[in-house]
Structure formats: C-alpha cells, structure tokens
ZAMARGU-4260 file (C-alpha; in steps of 0.2 Angstrom, whole numbers, plus 5000, padded with zeros to 4 digits):
<rodrens>
0) 5000/5000/5000 | 5006/5018/4997 | 5005/5030/5011 | 5004/5049/5009 | 5011/5060/5023
5) 5007/5079/5020 | 5021/5091/5025 | 5018/5105/5037 | 5014/5121/5028 | 5011/5139/5035
10) 4992/5141/5037 | 4993/5159/5030 | 4999/5153/5013 | 4988/5137/5012 | 4974/5145/5001
15) 4986/5153/4989 | 4996/5138/4988 | 4982/5127/4984 | 4977/5139/4970 | 4995/5140/4963
20) 4999/5122/4962 | 4994/5105/4966 | 4998/5105/4984 | 5015/5096/4987 | 5015/5081/4998
25) 5027/5067/5001 | 5024/5051/4992 | 5029/5036/5002 | 5030/5020/4992 | 5031/5002/4997
30) 5040/4988/4986 | 5031/4986/4970 | 5020/5002/4971 | 5018/5011/4954 | 5028/5027/4954
35) 5018/5041/4944 | 5027/5046/4928 | 5021/5058/4915 | 5027/5064/4898 | 5028/5083/4898
40) 5036/5093/4884 | 5050/5093/4871 | 5061/5107/4866 | 5077/5112/4856 | 5092/5110/4867
45) 5098/5128/4864 | 5080/5135/4866 | 5072/5128/4882 | 5058/5141/4881 | 5052/5134/4865
50) 5042/5120/4872 | 5030/5108/4863 | 5019/5094/4869 | 5028/5078/4871 | 5018/5070/4857
55) 5025/5083/4845 | 5037/5068/4843 | 5030/5055/4831 | 5025/5043/4845 | 5008/5035/4847
60) 4999/5040/4862 | 4994/5027/4875 | 4977/5020/4874 | 4973/5026/4891 | 4977/5044/4894
65) 4980/5050/4912 | 4983/5068/4917 | 4987/5075/4934 | 4978/5089/4942 | 4979/5106/4933
70) 4987/5121/4942 | 4991/5139/4938 | 5009/5136/4941 | 5010/5122/4929 | 5001/5132/4916
75) 5013/5147/4918 | 5028/5134/4918 | 5022/5128/4901 | 5019/5111/4907 | 5008/5099/4896
80) 5008/5083/4906 | 5001/5067/4898 | 5003/5048/4900 | 5018/5039/4894 | 5021/5021/4891
85) 5034/5020/4905 | 5028/5013/4922 | 5042/5012/4935 | 5038/5002/4950 | 5046/5005/4967
90) 5062/4996/4970 | 5060/4985/4955 | 5073/4985/4941 | 5067/4983/4924 | 5078/4977/4909
95) 5077/4984/4892 | 5059/4984/4886 | 5051/4993/4871 | 5042/5010/4876 | 5036/5016/4859
100) 5038/5015/4840 | 5040/5031/4829 | 5032/5027/4812 | 5036/5038/4797 | 5022/5036/4784
105) 5023/5052/4774 | 5036/5065/4768 | 5030/5077/4781 | 5033/5064/4795 | 5051/5062/4789
110) 5054/5080/4787 | 5047/5083/4804 | 5058/5070/4812 | 5074/5075/4804 | 5070/5093/4810
115) 5069/5086/4828 | 5086/5078/4826 | 5094/5093/4817 | 5089/5105/4831 | 5094/5092/4845
120) 5078/5091/4854 | 5076/5085/4872 | 5061/5077/4879 | 5056/5081/4897 | 5046/5069/4909
125) 5041/5070/4927 | 5044/5055/4939 | 5035/5059/4955 | 5037/5077/4951 | 5055/5076/4947
130) 5060/5082/4930 | 5070/5070/4919 | 5077/5074/4902 | 5079/5062/4887 | 5093/5067/4875
135) 5085/5062/4858 | 5101/5066/4849 | 5119/5061/4854 | 5135/5071/4851 | 5137/5064/4834
140) 5120/5069/4828 | 5113/5051/4829 | 5096/5047/4835 | 5096/5039/4853 | 5084/5024/4854
145) 5089/5017/4871 | 5087/5026/4888 | 5093/5021/4905 | 5082/5028/4919 | 5091/5029/4936
150) 5080/5032/4951 | 5086/5035/4969 | 5076/5032/4984 | 5078/5036/5003 | 5066/5026/5014
155) 5050/5026/5005 | 5053/5042/4994 | 5059/5045/4977 | 5073/5058/4979 | 5083/5057/4963
160) 5079/5054/4944 | 5091/5055/4929 | 5091/5048/4911 | 5107/5042/4902 | 5107/5037/4883
165) 5114/5020/4879 | 5128/5023/4866 | 5125/5006/4858 | 5107/5010/4854 | 5108/5024/4841
170) 5101/5026/4823 | 5109/5036/4809 | 5099/5050/4802 | 5102/5044/4784 | 5092/5029/4788
175) 5076/5039/4792 | 5065/5039/4777 | 5047/5035/4772 | 5041/5019/4780 | 5055/5018/4792
180) 5051/5012/4810 | 5061/5018/4825 | 5059/5007/4840 | 5063/5015/4857 | 5068/5006/4873
185) 5071/5009/4891 | 5078/5001/4907 | 5075/5006/4925 | 5087/5004/4939 | 5085/5009/4958
190) 5099/5014/4970 | 5098/5020/4988 | 5103/5038/4991 | 5103/5041/5010 | 5113/5057/5006
195) 5098/5066/4999 | 5082/5069/5009 | 5065/5071/5001 | 5063/5089/5005 | 5081/5093/4998
200) 5078/5084/4982 | 5075/5099/4971 | 5092/5106/4976 | 5100/5094/4964 | 5091/5103/4950
205) 5097/5120/4955 | 5112/5130/4948 | 5122/5124/4964 | 5124/5108/4955 | 5122/5114/4937
210) 5137/5125/4938 | 5153/5124/4949 | 5156/5135/4963 | 5139/5143/4962 | 5136/5141/4980
215) 5151/5152/4983 | 5144/5164/4971 | 5129/5167/4981 | 5139/5171/4997 | 5151/5182/4986
220) 5136/5192/4980 | 5130/5194/4998 | 5147/5198/5004 | 5150/5211/4991 | 5134/5219/4994
225) 5138/5221/5012 | 5154/5229/5009 | 5147/5242/4997 | 5133/5245/5009 | 5146/5249/5023
230) 5155/5261/5011 | 5138/5269/5007 | 5134/5270/5026 | 5151/5279/5030 | 5148/5291/5016
235) 5130/5295/5022 | 5135/5297/5040 | 5149/5309/5035 | 5137/5320/5025 | 5124/5318/5039
240) 5137/5325/5052 | 5140/5340/5041 | 5122/5343/5039 | 5117/5341/5057 | 5131/5354/5061
245) 5125/5366/5049 | 5106/5364/5054 | 5111/5366/5072 | 5121/5382/5068 | 5107/5389/5057
250) 5093/5385/5069 | 5101/5396/5083 | 5104/5411/5071 | 5093/5410/5056 | 5099/5428/5050
255) 5117/5422/5049 | 5118/5421/5030 | 5137/5420/5029 | 5142/5407/5017 | 5150/5391/5025
260) 5156/5375/5019 | 5142/5363/5016 | 5128/5376/5019 | 5123/5379/5001 | 5107/5369/5004
265) 5099/5382/5016 | 5099/5396/5002 | 5085/5386/4993 | 5074/5382/5009 | 5059/5391/5001
270) 5061/5381/4984 | 5064/5363/4988 | 5045/5361/4991 | 5041/5368/4974 | 5031/5355/4963
275) 5041/5347/4949 | 5038/5347/4931 | 5027/5333/4924 | 5020/5330/4941 | 5006/5318/4934
280) 5019/5307/4926 | 5030/5307/4942 | 5015/5303/4953 | 5010/5289/4941 | 5028/5282/4941
285) 5028/5282/4960 | 5012/5273/4961 | 5017/5260/4949 | 5034/5258/4958 | 5025/5255/4975
290) 5014/5242/4967 | 5030/5233/4960 | 5039/5235/4976 | 5025/5226/4985 | 5024/5212/4971
295) 5043/5209/4974 | 5042/5209/4993 | 5027/5197/4992 | 5036/5185/4979 | 5052/5185/4989
300) 5045/5182/5006 | 5033/5169/4999 | 5046/5159/4990 | 5058/5161/5005 | 5046/5151/5015
305) 5039/5140/5001 | 5056/5135/4995 | 5060/5127/5012 | 5045/5115/5010 | 5042/5113/4991
310) 5048/5097/4982 | 5042/5103/4965 | 5050/5115/4953 | 5048/5133/4959 | 5049/5143/4943
315) 5030/5141/4940 | 5026/5145/4958 | 5036/5162/4957 | 5027/5167/4941 | 5010/5163/4949
320) 5013/5173/4964 | 5019/5188/4953 | 5004/5187/4942 | 4991/5186/4957 | 5000/5200/4966
325) 5000/5211/4950 | 4982/5209/4948 | 4977/5210/4966 | 4989/5224/4970 | 4984/5237/4957
330) 4974/5248/4971 | 4991/5251/4979 | 4997/5260/4963 | 4981/5271/4963 | 4982/5276/4981
335) 5001/5280/4981 | 4999/5290/4965 | 4985/5300/4970 | 4992/5304/4987 | 5009/5310/4980
340) 5000/5320/4966 | 4990/5329/4980 | 5006/5332/4989 | 5013/5340/4973 | 4998/5351/4972
345) 4991/5343/4957 | 4973/5346/4951 | 4971/5336/4935 | 4964/5320/4943 | 4957/5311/4928
350) 4974/5312/4920 | 4983/5306/4935 | 4971/5291/4936 | 4973/5287/4918 | 4992/5288/4918
355) 4992/5277/4934 | 4982/5264/4925 | 4993/5266/4909 | 5011/5266/4916 | 5012/5248/4922
360) 4997/5237/4915 | 4999/5244/4897 | 5017/5238/4894 | 5013/5222/4903 | 4998/5218/4892
365) 5007/5223/4876 | 5022/5211/4880 | 5010/5197/4887 | 4998/5197/4872 | 5012/5198/4859
370) 5022/5183/4866 | 5006/5173/4870 | 5000/5175/4852 | 5017/5170/4846 | 5018/5155/4857
375) 5000/5150/4851 | 5005/5152/4833 | 5020/5141/4836 | 5009/5128/4845 | 5020/5130/4860
380) 5015/5125/4878 | 5020/5142/4884 | 5004/5149/4877 | 4992/5151/4891 | 4975/5143/4887
385) 4961/5155/4882 | 4950/5152/4897 | 4965/5157/4909 | 4968/5173/4899 | 4949/5177/4900
390) 4950/5174/4919 | 4965/5186/4920 | 4956/5199/4910 | 4941/5197/4920 | 4950/5199/4936
395) 4958/5215/4929 | 4942/5223/4923 | 4932/5218/4939 | 4944/5220/4953 | 4960/5228/4947
400) 4953/5243/4937 | 4939/5248/4949 | 4951/5245/4964 | 4964/5257/4956 | 4951/5270/4954
405) 4943/5269/4971 | 4960/5268/4979 | 4965/5284/4970 | 4949/5293/4977 | 4955/5287/4994
410) 4972/5294/4991 | 4966/5310/4984 | 4957/5314/5001 | 4970/5306/5012 | 4979/5320/5021
415) 4997/5322/5015 | 5012/5326/5026 | 5014/5344/5030 | 5022/5352/5015 | 5036/5365/5015
420) 5034/5383/5011 | 5037/5389/4993 | 5042/5406/4988 | 5032/5415/4974 | 5046/5416/4962
425) 5057/5401/4958 | 5076/5403/4962 | 5087/5400/4947 | 5098/5384/4948 | 5116/5389/4947
430) 5130/5379/4938 | 5137/5365/4948 | 5152/5354/4947 | 5152/5336/4940 | 5148/5329/4957
435) 5131/5338/4957 | 5126/5333/4940 | 5113/5319/4937 | 5121/5313/4921 | 5138/5310/4930
440) 5131/5303/4947 | 5118/5292/4941 | 5129/5280/4930 | 5142/5279/4944 | 5130/5275/4958
445) 5120/5264/4947 | 5135/5253/4942 | 5141/5252/4960 | 5124/5246/4966 | 5122/5235/4951
450) 5137/5225/4955 | 5129/5220/4972 | 5115/5210/4962 | 5124/5205/4946 | 5129/5187/4952
455) 5111/5184/4957 | 5105/5190/4940 | 5116/5178/4931 | 5109/5164/4941 | 5091/5170/4939
460) 5093/5171/4920 | 5100/5153/4919 | 5085/5147/4929 | 5071/5156/4920 | 5078/5155/4903
465) 5085/5137/4905 | 5080/5121/4913 | 5089/5123/4930 | 5079/5128/4946 | 5083/5143/4957
470) 5082/5138/4975 | 5092/5151/4985 | 5077/5163/4988 | 5082/5166/5006 | 5099/5172/5001
475) 5091/5182/4987 | 5079/5190/4999 | 5094/5195/5010 | 5104/5202/4995 | 5089/5212/4989
480) 5087/5220/5006 | 5105/5225/5006 | 5104/5231/4988 | 5089/5242/4991 | 5097/5249/5007
485) 5113/5253/4998 | 5103/5262/4984 | 5094/5272/4998 | 5110/5277/5006 | 5119/5282/4990
490) 5104/5292/4983 | 5102/5302/5000 | 5121/5307/4999 | 5119/5311/4980 | 5103/5322/4984
495) 5112/5331/4998 | 5126/5335/4986 | 5113/5342/4974 | 5106/5353/4988 | 5123/5359/4993
500) 5125/5366/4975 | 5108/5375/4977 | 5099/5363/4965 | 5081/5363/4972 | 5075/5352/4957
505) 5078/5336/4967 | 5063/5325/4963 | 5066/5319/4945 | 5085/5317/4948 | 5081/5307/4964
510) 5071/5294/4953 | 5084/5294/4939 | 5098/5290/4951 | 5089/5277/4961 | 5083/5268/4945
515) 5100/5269/4937 | 5105/5251/4942 | 5091/5245/4930 | 5100/5253/4915 | 5115/5243/4919
520) 5104/5228/4921 | 5098/5231/4903 | 5116/5231/4897 | 5119/5215/4907 | 5104/5207/4899
525) 5111/5210/4881 | 5128/5203/4886 | 5120/5188/4894 | 5110/5184/4878 | 5125/5186/4867
530) 5136/5175/4877 | 5122/5164/4884 | 5115/5147/4879 | 5098/5151/4872 | 5097/5154/4853
535) 5083/5154/4840 | 5070/5167/4834 | 5057/5161/4846 | 5068/5163/4861 | 5075/5179/4855
540) 5058/5187/4853 | 5053/5182/4871 | 5069/5187/4878 | 5070/5204/4868 | 5052/5208/4875
545) 5053/5202/4893 | 5070/5208/4897 | 5067/5227/4894 | 5050/5225/4903 | 5058/5217/4918
550) 5071/5231/4918 | 5057/5244/4917 | 5048/5236/4931 | 5063/5236/4942 | 5067/5254/4938
555) 5050/5259/4944 | 5052/5250/4960 | 5070/5257/4963 | 5065/5274/4958 | 5050/5274/4970
560) 5061/5267/4985 | 5074/5280/4982 | 5061/5294/4981 | 5051/5289/4996 | 5067/5289/5007
565) 5074/5306/5000 | 5057/5314/5001 | 5056/5310/5020 | 5074/5316/5022 | 5071/5333/5013
570) 5056/5337/5023 | 5064/5332/5040 | 5079/5342/5035 | 5070/5358/5031 | 5058/5357/5045
575) 5072/5358/5058 | 5077/5375/5053 | 5068/5392/5056 | 5062/5402/5041 | 5062/5421/5040
</rodrens>
C-alpha cells in the first residue's frame, strides 16, 4: 500500500498555495508500488523556452490517457503533462523493454523527424514530480533509441531521477525515410541515496549543481553587497554629520547668511518644496513603483518560506505569485499615485488616474499578448489557454481597474504630510560641478549598486531561461534587502550634494539616480543573451520583449524606493530650521 504524509505548511499561505499548484505532499511508496510518471514537453536544446507537447514527437499516444491535476503554476511553467508508456515500480529494476515506435508514413513525417534531430531536441518527463530529460540526439548527431532511467530512493521516497542514453542503441539520420520504423527502449534501475532527503531533492536541479562554485557565488554576492553597503553608510554618515552641524548652527541664528562649507542647501529652503515638472507622470511612476515593490516583497517572502518545503519546481510558483500580486495589488498604485499627486499640488485628477492605469498594466499587456500570440502560433505549451487569459482579463476589469480608481479617490482625500513653504518666484539653479550633475552621478552609483546584484541576476537568468531551478530565495531576499538599502544610502548622499550646490529640482534626479542600476541591468541582459546558451528566433523574441519589461519594472520600484526615502529626508531636514 502507498501512504501519503502531508508536509507541514504555514496556514497563512495554504489557500494561495492550493490555487497556485497541486499541493505538494510526500509520496511514500512500498515495494512494487507504481511510481507516477508523466510525459511533459519537448524542446530544442539551445531554446528551452520553445516547448511543445511531448507527442509533438511521432510517438503513438497510450490508449489510456491519464493527466494530473491542473494548476496555475504548471500552466505558467508551460507544462503539458500526459501519459507515457513507462511505468516504474518502486524498487523493481526493469531490463530493456520497448516503450514506443515512431512510424514515418509520409514525407511530412520524415521532414518533421529530421528537423527534431537537426535541432537536437530534448524530451522532458516527470517522475513523482522530478524532471528527467531524454537526450534524443547524441553528440554525433545520431538518434538515441535506448534510455537508462536511474531512480534514487531514501526510505519510501523517490529523491533522485536521471536519464542516460545508451551509446549502443543509436540510429543514423540517413536511415530515416518514408516507411522507416524507429523502436525505442528503456531500462530502469534503483539505487539507495541516503545522502539526499525528500525535502532537499530539488536542490539537485538548482544552479548549485548545474554550475561549479555557484554556492560560493551566492555568498560572494551577499558579501560584496555588504561591503558596498558599509561604504555607502560611511559616506552617508559623513554627509549627515556635516548637515546636522549646519542645521544646528542655522537654527540658533537664522539671520546668519554668511556662506559656510556645506551650507549651500539652506539658500534654497523656500524652493525645495516647489512642485516638479510633469507631476502627473511622476506621481503615476511612483504609484506603479510602489505596486511593483509590494509584488517583489510578496514574491520573495513567499518563496523564502515555500522553497523550504516545496519538492516541486519553483519557477512556475514564482510566476503565479507575481501574476496574482500584480492583479490584486493594482489599488496600491492608485492610492500612492493620488496621494503623491496631491502632495505635489496637482489638480488634473482624471489624467493622474489614467496615467496610473497606463504606466504599468499597458506595457505588461502589450508584451504578454504579443508573446502569448506568438507561442499560440508556434503551437508551444508556453501559450496560456484561452480560458486562463479570459479569467485574468476578468480579474483585471472587475477587481484591478475599479480597485485602482477607488484607491485613487481614497488617496486624493487622504491628508498628505505637512508640506514645505514655497516662495512665489522660483530661484534659478546655478551651475554646479560634476559631482552635482545627474548625468555623472547616476551612472556611477548605478554601476556600483548593480554589482551587488549582478551574480544573482546571472543565476536567475539561467533558471528562468533554462532548465535549472533557482532555490536560494532566502539568500536572494537578504541580498535584495542589502541592495535596496545601499541604493537608499547612496541616493540620499547624492541628493544632499545636489542641495549643497543649490539645485532645488531634486525629485526627478532622485528617481533617475535610484533607478540607474536598472540601466546597467539592461546592458547585462544584452551581454548575457550574446554569450548565453539560448538561441533561435522564438527565444529571441521572448527574451527581447521580457528583458526590457523586467528592467522597466525594476526601475519603477527602485525609483520609488529612492524617492520615498529622499522625500522624507528633505522634509525632515528643512523642518528643523527656522524660516524668515
């Protein structure tokens, strides 16, 4: 008899987990129990995102089709699970046996099969939730017809699964012609793996085993982030000390206008509160950035907890969390945008709401529908089913859109923080040295901060654009927190330098400097594609559309985080001094 023992899961996440994926539970098997195995997808080796149903291969489907429970995470992952004529039984080794025959009856079948061989296709299947990859072509371009499946067990659990092609069972592509029959075989062996526990089994699919020294790369990233953060803190506390000294002196004698080192900021005390240009656009950006920040925090915290317990692939779960938090978190954008717009003395409320709805959902919709349509035309499993798309559109129209408008109304009437006094005539901005210019400061700060997160971006790219699984979400959460704190400290120092040079137009420069690491991330994305493993037009279109979108989304979040911090600093800084 097979027993199922459900793992402990945080009750707070239970409902969301059940919606996102078929809830993970430990399968405990006894000798002779059937181990569930499903065919999934096939894809070119150099284009893992271009996935097709398993029976895109010229294999006959089993007479009895069995499909597992559908879940949102599997749909977002691009899974297309179906029955396969391989039936492992727990702890029972199986000698070579036929598993399928590929019959080529027409020229189209021959052309299709040769294309599969020429593009070096790989077939994926799931054994008790563990992915295994069947290399259909060997290194000499010959068709593999024999596969040795190795399964590892620990107690009553399946903890490892791998496939190796038999070098003696191959077929030359020149023999593939009309009427040809290709017989495929497999053998199954079991081995005890006491070194791998059930809840750690997905670690074998992470980059930590796919690439050497990756574990050290995680800690190197965190260590470098900590060093940069300490440098930023020292810089900030130095400028803060100078500021506190100047504020203390000026508070005691507000009529003392004698110039002093570091006191240029006080000359613009009646201009720093002046509303910026394009305030509607800025407010919409801040609202969208707050929305993205909440999405990222939700996904990171969720995965930091779930990755400790999940024994399935996590990429689809992450996508599911992001999609749901995007749809349900739209009111955050409306509230923050309207509140900031009121603080900047804006009056064109309809324009503000329209821009808030446009800034984030519009580019997301354009990229999604373009890539989903392309996947549908290709027949790829990456195309979301029409019912799922309709549900998403319905959620946006029924919940997200009205929620954004209502939240904007609340934010409009929500009392903003006490604003600074503004003179009737704007003070001209004098010329300043390079250290006070945004076009100089932004690239430097952006590059330094980008280095903190670059190793993790490299690993994330290999995970979401390849076949490995990212599992180090706890370290990613820590690294992201240090990264954001570093940006805040550097941006505060940069804005203080701008104020010192009597530049009261600090709002847009703050957003630009804070978002500058995203520009370097775009450069990184280009270089990674040029040197990375993914090729082909299909993957290029997906990568070329989603990479700029992700960079844009990150820029919104970073710009908002930097702005919120600096806005608080500026208001606190100028309230401490007496005005004439």
